[in-house]
GUMIMAR-218985 format. One record per residue: z, x, y of N, C-alpha, C, O in turn; residue in one letter. Coordinates in steps of 0.05 Angstrom, whole numbers, plus 5000, padded with zeros to 4 digits. Layout:
BEGIN
[r [Z; X; Y]; [Z; X; Y]; [Z; X; Y]; [Z; X; Y]; 'a'],
...
This chain:
BEGIN
[r [5000; 5016; 4976]; [5000; 5000; 5000]; [5000; 5017; 5025]; [4988; 5010; 5045]; 'x'],
[r [5014; 5040; 5024]; [5015; 5058; 5046]; [4987; 5068; 5053]; [4980; 5070; 5077]; 'x'],
[r [4971; 5074; 5033]; [4944; 5085; 5038]; [4926; 5063; 5049]; [4907; 5069; 5064]; 'x'],
[r [4930; 5038; 5041]; [4915; 5016; 5052]; [4918; 5014; 5082]; [4899; 5013; 5097]; 'x'],
[r [4943; 5013; 5091]; [4949; 5012; 5120]; [4939; 5036; 5135]; [4930; 5035; 5157]; 'x'],
[r [4941; 5060; 5122]; [4931; 5084; 5134]; [4901; 5082; 5137]; [4890; 5091; 5158]; 'x'],
[r [4887; 5071; 5117]; [4858; 5068; 5119]; [4850; 5048; 5141]; [4831; 5052; 5156]; 'x'],
[r [4865; 5026; 5143]; [4860; 5006; 5164]; [4864; 5018; 5191]; [4847; 5015; 5209]; 'x'],
[r [4886; 5033; 5195]; [4892; 5046; 5220]; [4871; 5066; 5227]; [4862; 5068; 5250]; 'x'],
[r [4863; 5082; 5208]; [4842; 5103; 5212]; [4816; 5090; 5220]; [4802; 5100; 5238]; 'x'],
[r [4808; 5069; 5207]; [4783; 5055; 5213]; [4784; 5044; 5241]; [4764; 5047; 5256]; 'x'],
[r [4806; 5031; 5249]; [4808; 5020; 5276]; [4807; 5042; 5297]; [4795; 5039; 5318]; 'x'],
[r [4821; 5064; 5292]; [4821; 5086; 5310]; [4793; 5098; 5313]; [4785; 5105; 5335]; 'x'],
[r [4779; 5100; 5291]; [4752; 5111; 5292]; [4733; 5092; 5308]; [4716; 5102; 5323]; 'x'],
[r [4737; 5066; 5305]; [4720; 5047; 5320]; [4726; 5049; 5350]; [4708; 5048; 5367]; 'x'],
[r [4752; 5051; 5357]; [4759; 5053; 5385]; [4748; 5079; 5397]; [4737; 5079; 5419]; 'x'],
[r [4753; 5102; 5384]; [4743; 5127; 5394]; [4713; 5128; 5395]; [4701; 5138; 5414]; 'x'],
[r [4699; 5117; 5374]; [4670; 5116; 5374]; [4659; 5098; 5396]; [4640; 5106; 5409]; 'x'],
[r [4672; 5075; 5401]; [4663; 5058; 5423]; [4667; 5071; 5450]; [4649; 5069; 5468]; 'x'],
[r [4689; 5084; 5454]; [4694; 5098; 5479]; [4674; 5121; 5483]; [4663; 5124; 5505]; 'x'],
[r [4668; 5136; 5462]; [4649; 5158; 5464]; [4621; 5146; 5470]; [4606; 5158; 5486]; 'x'],
[r [4614; 5125; 5457]; [4588; 5112; 5462]; [4584; 5105; 5492]; [4563; 5109; 5503]; 'x'],
[r [4605; 5094; 5504]; [4603; 5086; 5532]; [4605; 5110; 5551]; [4590; 5112; 5569]; 'x'],
[r [4624; 5128; 5546]; [4628; 5151; 5564]; [4606; 5172; 5563]; [4601; 5185; 5583]; 'x'],
[r [4593; 5174; 5540]; [4572; 5194; 5538]; [4545; 5184; 5548]; [4525; 5198; 5548]; 'x'],
[r [4544; 5158; 5557]; [4520; 5148; 5569]; [4500; 5138; 5550]; [4476; 5136; 5556]; 'x'],
[r [4508; 5131; 5526]; [4488; 5121; 5506]; [4483; 5091; 5509]; [4463; 5081; 5498]; 'x'],
[r [4500; 5077; 5524]; [4495; 5048; 5528]; [4472; 5045; 5547]; [4470; 5058; 5568]; 'x'],
[r [4454; 5027; 5541]; [4430; 5022; 5557]; [4437; 5005; 5581]; [4448; 4983; 5577]; 'x'],
[r [4432; 5014; 5605]; [4439; 4999; 5629]; [4415; 4992; 5646]; [4417; 4979; 5667]; 'x'],
[r [4391; 5001; 5637]; [4367; 4996; 5653]; [4362; 4966; 5657]; [4364; 4950; 5639]; 'x'],
[r [4357; 4959; 5682]; [4352; 4931; 5689]; [4324; 4922; 5683]; [4319; 4898; 5684]; 'x'],
[r [4306; 4940; 5676]; [4278; 4932; 5670]; [4273; 4929; 5640]; [4250; 4927; 5632]; 'x'],
[r [4293; 4929; 5624]; [4291; 4924; 5595]; [4307; 4899; 5588]; [4328; 4894; 5600]; 'x'],
[r [4298; 4884; 5569]; [4314; 4860; 5561]; [4340; 4869; 5547]; [4340; 4890; 5534]; 'x'],
[r [4361; 4853; 5550]; [4386; 4860; 5537]; [4384; 4857; 5506]; [4367; 4843; 5496]; 'x'],
[r [4401; 4871; 5492]; [4401; 4870; 5463]; [4412; 4842; 5455]; [4423; 4828; 5471]; 'x'],
[r [4408; 4836; 5429]; [4418; 4810; 5419]; [4448; 4809; 5421]; [4459; 4788; 5428]; 'x'],
[r [4462; 4831; 5415]; [4491; 4831; 5417]; [4500; 4827; 5446]; [4518; 4811; 5451]; 'x'],
[r [4487; 4840; 5465]; [4494; 4837; 5493]; [4489; 4808; 5502]; [4506; 4796; 5516]; 'x'],
[r [4467; 4797; 5494]; [4461; 4769; 5502]; [4481; 4750; 5490]; [4491; 4732; 5504]; 'x'],
[r [4488; 4754; 5465]; [4508; 4737; 5452]; [4535; 4739; 5466]; [4548; 4719; 5472]; 'x'],
[r [4544; 4763; 5471]; [4570; 4767; 5485]; [4570; 4755; 5512]; [4590; 4742; 5520]; 'x'],
[r [4548; 4758; 5527]; [4547; 4746; 5554]; [4547; 4716; 5554]; [4559; 4703; 5571]; 'x'],
[r [4533; 4704; 5534]; [4533; 4674; 5533]; [4560; 4663; 5525]; [4566; 4640; 5531]; 'x'],
[r [4576; 4679; 5512]; [4603; 4670; 5504]; [4624; 4676; 5525]; [4642; 4660; 5529]; 'x'],
[r [4623; 4700; 5537]; [4644; 4708; 5555]; [4641; 4698; 5584]; [4661; 4692; 5597]; 'x'],
[r [4617; 4697; 5594]; [4613; 4688; 5622]; [4623; 4660; 5627]; [4639; 4656; 5645]; 'x'],
[r [4615; 4640; 5611]; [4626; 4613; 5616]; [4656; 4611; 5614]; [4669; 4598; 5630]; 'x'],
[r [4667; 4625; 5595]; [4697; 4625; 5591]; [4710; 4638; 5615]; [4731; 4628; 5625]; 'x'],
[r [4699; 4660; 5625]; [4711; 4673; 5648]; [4709; 4656; 5673]; [4727; 4655; 5689]; 'x'],
[r [4686; 4642; 5677]; [4682; 4625; 5700]; [4702; 4602; 5699]; [4715; 4595; 5719]; 'x'],
[r [4705; 4590; 5676]; [4724; 4567; 5673]; [4752; 4576; 5679]; [4768; 4562; 5692]; 'x'],
[r [4759; 4601; 5671]; [4786; 4610; 5675]; [4791; 4618; 5704]; [4813; 4614; 5715]; 'x'],
[r [4772; 4631; 5718]; [4777; 4642; 5744]; [4765; 4627; 5767]; [4774; 4632; 5790]; 'x'],
[r [4747; 4609; 5763]; [4734; 4595; 5785]; [4753; 4581; 5804]; [4749; 4583; 5829]; 'x'],
[r [4773; 4567; 5795]; [4791; 4554; 5814]; [4805; 4573; 5834]; [4813; 4565; 5856]; 'x'],
[r [4809; 4598; 5826]; [4823; 4617; 5842]; [4805; 4637; 5856]; [4815; 4656; 5868]; 'x'],
[r [4779; 4632; 5856]; [4761; 4652; 5867]; [4762; 4653; 5897]; [4767; 4632; 5910]; 'x'],
[r [4758; 4677; 5909]; [4758; 4681; 5938]; [4730; 4675; 5949]; [4713; 4664; 5935]; 'x'],
[r [4726; 4684; 5973]; [4699; 4681; 5985]; [4679; 4697; 5969]; [4686; 4717; 5956]; 'x'],
[r [4654; 4690; 5971]; [4633; 4703; 5956]; [4631; 4733; 5963]; [4629; 4750; 5945]; 'x'],
[r [4631; 4739; 5989]; [4627; 4767; 5997]; [4650; 4785; 5987]; [4645; 4808; 5979]; 'x'],
[r [4674; 4775; 5987]; [4697; 4791; 5979]; [4698; 4794; 5949]; [4712; 4811; 5938]; 'x'],
[r [4684; 4777; 5934]; [4687; 4777; 5905]; [4664; 4791; 5891]; [4663; 4791; 5866]; 'x'],
[r [4646; 4804; 5905]; [4624; 4819; 5892]; [4635; 4843; 5877]; [4651; 4858; 5888]; 'x'],
[r [4626; 4846; 5853]; [4634; 4869; 5837]; [4610; 4878; 5821]; [4597; 4862; 5808]; 'x'],
[r [4603; 4903; 5822]; [4616; 4924; 5838]; [4612; 4919; 5867]; [4592; 4907; 5875]; 'x'],
[r [4631; 4928; 5884]; [4628; 4924; 5913]; [4603; 4938; 5924]; [4594; 4958; 5913]; 'x'],
[r [4593; 4927; 5946]; [4569; 4939; 5958]; [4577; 4966; 5969]; [4596; 4969; 5984]; 'x'],
[r [4562; 4987; 5961]; [4569; 5014; 5971]; [4564; 5017; 6001]; [4543; 5007; 6011]; 'x'],
[r [4581; 5030; 6014]; [4579; 5036; 6043]; [4567; 5064; 6046]; [4581; 5082; 6054]; 'x'],
[r [4542; 5067; 6039]; [4529; 5093; 6038]; [4530; 5109; 6064]; [4535; 5133; 6064]; 'x'],
[r [4526; 5096; 6087]; [4527; 5112; 6112]; [4554; 5124; 6117]; [4556; 5145; 6130]; 'x'],
[r [4576; 5112; 6107]; [4603; 5122; 6112]; [4611; 5142; 6090]; [4623; 5162; 6097]; 'x'],
[r [4605; 5136; 6065]; [4616; 5153; 6043]; [4595; 5169; 6029]; [4602; 5188; 6014]; 'x'],
[r [4569; 5164; 6033]; [4548; 5179; 6019]; [4547; 5171; 5990]; [4556; 5149; 5982]; 'x'],
[r [4537; 5189; 5973]; [4535; 5184; 5945]; [4540; 5209; 5929]; [4535; 5231; 5939]; 'x'],
[r [4550; 5207; 5905]; [4554; 5230; 5888]; [4530; 5235; 5869]; [4530; 5255; 5855]; 'x'],
[r [4511; 5217; 5870]; [4488; 5220; 5852]; [4467; 5239; 5863]; [4465; 5243; 5888]; 'x'],
[r [4453; 5252; 5845]; [4432; 5271; 5854]; [4407; 5254; 5862]; [4406; 5230; 5857]; 'x'],
[r [4389; 5267; 5875]; [4364; 5254; 5883]; [4349; 5242; 5859]; [4339; 5220; 5860]; 'x'],
[r [4348; 5257; 5837]; [4335; 5247; 5813]; [4349; 5223; 5801]; [4336; 5204; 5792]; 'x'],
[r [4376; 5223; 5802]; [4391; 5200; 5792]; [4386; 5175; 5810]; [4384; 5153; 5800]; 'x'],
[r [4386; 5179; 5836]; [4381; 5157; 5854]; [4353; 5146; 5849]; [4349; 5121; 5850]; 'x'],
[r [4333; 5163; 5845]; [4306; 5154; 5839]; [4306; 5137; 5813]; [4293; 5116; 5813]; 'x'],
[r [4319; 5146; 5793]; [4320; 5132; 5767]; [4333; 5104; 5771]; [4323; 5084; 5761]; 'x'],
[r [4355; 5103; 5786]; [4368; 5078; 5791]; [4350; 5059; 5807]; [4348; 5035; 5801]; 'x'],
[r [4337; 5069; 5827]; [4318; 5053; 5844]; [4295; 5043; 5827]; [4286; 5021; 5830]; 'x'],
[r [4285; 5060; 5809]; [4261; 5053; 5793]; [4268; 5032; 5771]; [4254; 5013; 5767]; 'x'],
[r [4291; 5037; 5757]; [4297; 5021; 5733]; [4319; 5000; 5738]; [4322; 4981; 5722]; 'x'],
[r [4334; 5002; 5760]; [4356; 4983; 5765]; [4379; 4988; 5747]; [4378; 5006; 5730]; 'x'],
[r [4401; 4973; 5751]; [4424; 4975; 5734]; [4431; 4946; 5726]; [4437; 4929; 5743]; 'x'],
[r [4431; 4941; 5701]; [4435; 4914; 5690]; [4462; 4903; 5699]; [4483; 4916; 5698]; 'x'],
[r [4462; 4878; 5706]; [4485; 4861; 5713]; [4501; 4872; 5737]; [4525; 4867; 5739]; 'x'],
[r [4487; 4885; 5756]; [4500; 4894; 5781]; [4486; 4883; 5805]; [4496; 4887; 5828]; 'x'],
[r [4463; 4870; 5802]; [4448; 4862; 5825]; [4428; 4883; 5834]; [4412; 4878; 5852]; 'x'],
[r [4429; 4907; 5822]; [4410; 4928; 5829]; [4385; 4924; 5811]; [4385; 4933; 5788]; 'x'],
[r [4365; 4911; 5822]; [4341; 4905; 5805]; [4322; 4929; 5804]; [4325; 4948; 5819]; 'x'],
[r [4304; 4927; 5785]; [4284; 4949; 5781]; [4262; 4947; 5802]; [4248; 4927; 5803]; 'x'],
[r [4259; 4968; 5818]; [4238; 4968; 5838]; [4212; 4982; 5828]; [4192; 4981; 5842]; 'x'],
[r [4214; 4995; 5805]; [4191; 5010; 5795]; [4167; 4993; 5788]; [4145; 5004; 5784]; 'x'],
[r [4170; 4967; 5785]; [4148; 4950; 5778]; [4129; 4945; 5801]; [4106; 4939; 5796]; 'x'],
[r [4139; 4947; 5826]; [4121; 4941; 5848]; [4121; 4963; 5870]; [4104; 4962; 5888]; 'x'],
[r [4139; 4982; 5869]; [4139; 5004; 5888]; [4129; 5029; 5875]; [4134; 5034; 5851]; 'x'],
[r [4114; 5045; 5890]; [4103; 5070; 5879]; [4126; 5090; 5875]; [4146; 5089; 5889]; 'x'],
[r [4121; 5110; 5858]; [4140; 5131; 5854]; [4144; 5147; 5880]; [4166; 5155; 5886]; 'x'],
[r [4123; 5150; 5896]; [4125; 5165; 5921]; [4145; 5151; 5940]; [4162; 5163; 5952]; 'x'],
[r [4143; 5124; 5942]; [4161; 5109; 5959]; [4189; 5110; 5949]; [4208; 5113; 5964]; 'x'],
[r [4193; 5109; 5922]; [4220; 5110; 5911]; [4232; 5138; 5915]; [4256; 5140; 5919]; 'x'],
[r [4216; 5159; 5913]; [4226; 5186; 5918]; [4235; 5189; 5948]; [4254; 5202; 5954]; 'x'],
[r [4219; 5176; 5966]; [4227; 5176; 5994]; [4253; 5162; 5998]; [4270; 5172; 6013]; 'x'],
[r [4257; 5139; 5986]; [4283; 5125; 5987]; [4305; 5142; 5976]; [4327; 5144; 5988]; 'x'],
[r [4300; 5155; 5953]; [4321; 5172; 5941]; [4328; 5195; 5959]; [4352; 5202; 5962]; 'x'],
[r [4309; 5207; 5972]; [4314; 5230; 5991]; [4331; 5220; 6014]; [4349; 5233; 6023]; 'x'],
[r [4324; 5196; 6025]; [4339; 5185; 6047]; [4368; 5179; 6040]; [4386; 5187; 6054]; 'x'],
[r [4372; 5166; 6017]; [4399; 5159; 6009]; [4415; 5184; 6003]; [4439; 5185; 6010]; 'x'],
[r [4403; 5204; 5991]; [4418; 5229; 5985]; [4427; 5243; 6011]; [4448; 5255; 6011]; 'x'],
[r [4411; 5241; 6032]; [4417; 5255; 6057]; [4429; 5237; 6079]; [4432; 5246; 6102]; 'x'],
[r [4437; 5213; 6072]; [4445; 5193; 6092]; [4469; 5202; 6109]; [4471; 5194; 6132]; 'x'],
[r [4487; 5218; 6098]; [4510; 5227; 6114]; [4503; 5251; 6132]; [4519; 5258; 6149]; 'x'],
[r [4481; 5264; 6127]; [4475; 5289; 6143]; [4449; 5286; 6159]; [4435; 5305; 6164]; 'x'],
[r [4443; 5262; 6167]; [4419; 5257; 6184]; [4424; 5269; 6212]; [4446; 5269; 6222]; 'x'],
[r [4402; 5279; 6224]; [4405; 5289; 6252]; [4415; 5267; 6270]; [4410; 5243; 6266]; 'x'],
[r [4429; 5274; 6292]; [4440; 5254; 6310]; [4419; 5235; 6322]; [4424; 5211; 6325]; 'x'],
[r [4395; 5245; 6329]; [4375; 5227; 6340]; [4365; 5206; 6320]; [4359; 5184; 6328]; 'x'],
[r [4365; 5213; 6295]; [4357; 5194; 6274]; [4379; 5173; 6270]; [4373; 5149; 6268]; 'x'],
[r [4404; 5182; 6270]; [4426; 5163; 6268]; [4426; 5143; 6292]; [4432; 5120; 6288]; 'x'],
[r [4420; 5153; 6316]; [4419; 5136; 6339]; [4397; 5115; 6336]; [4400; 5092; 6343]; 'x'],
[r [4374; 5123; 6327]; [4351; 5105; 6323]; [4358; 5083; 6302]; [4351; 5060; 6305]; 'x'],
[r [4371; 5092; 6281]; [4378; 5072; 6260]; [4400; 5053; 6270]; [4401; 5030; 6260]; 'x'],
[r [4417; 5062; 6288]; [4439; 5045; 6298]; [4429; 5024; 6318]; [4443; 5005; 6323]; 'x'],
[r [4405; 5029; 6329]; [4395; 5009; 6349]; [4389; 4983; 6335]; [4380; 4982; 6312]; 'x'],
[r [4395; 4961; 6349]; [4389; 4935; 6339]; [4360; 4929; 6343]; [4350; 4934; 6365]; 'x'],
[r [4346; 4918; 6323]; [4318; 4912; 6327]; [4315; 4889; 6347]; [4331; 4871; 6348]; 'x'],
[r [4294; 4891; 6363]; [4289; 4870; 6383]; [4277; 4846; 6369]; [4262; 4849; 6350]; 'x'],
[r [4284; 4823; 6379]; [4273; 4798; 6367]; [4246; 4790; 6378]; [4232; 4774; 6366]; 'x'],
[r [4239; 4801; 6401]; [4212; 4796; 6412]; [4193; 4818; 6405]; [4201; 4841; 6403]; 'x'],
[r [4168; 4811; 6401]; [4149; 4831; 6393]; [4126; 4832; 6412]; [4108; 4848; 6409]; 'x'],
């Protein structure tokens, strides 16, 4: 009986460690331009309605409840490399609202966006001033 419980404990520990490694090592598919797996679709159809039923009465305003929160790139910058920003812009990130732009934007345009986002905290003062100007409503 002792070995049975040891086997159960070892199996559960291996599943937990394996699942953690799967997620932390980046093997989980997050691309927004690919359909979700059957397991992901099944889990989302079961968990989303239950979560909404449980939390909807207590929800705050829509803007305050966005998760992940909208990044404040001009203030904090980003830790991603230019190549990583390009990949995110091209493929999106599933279930975050970051859709895949690679289907209608050229790679050249996406690389330009990636370069801008990477350098957003170190833009020259005259560029920052131009970006801070409010656009005129008359043309």
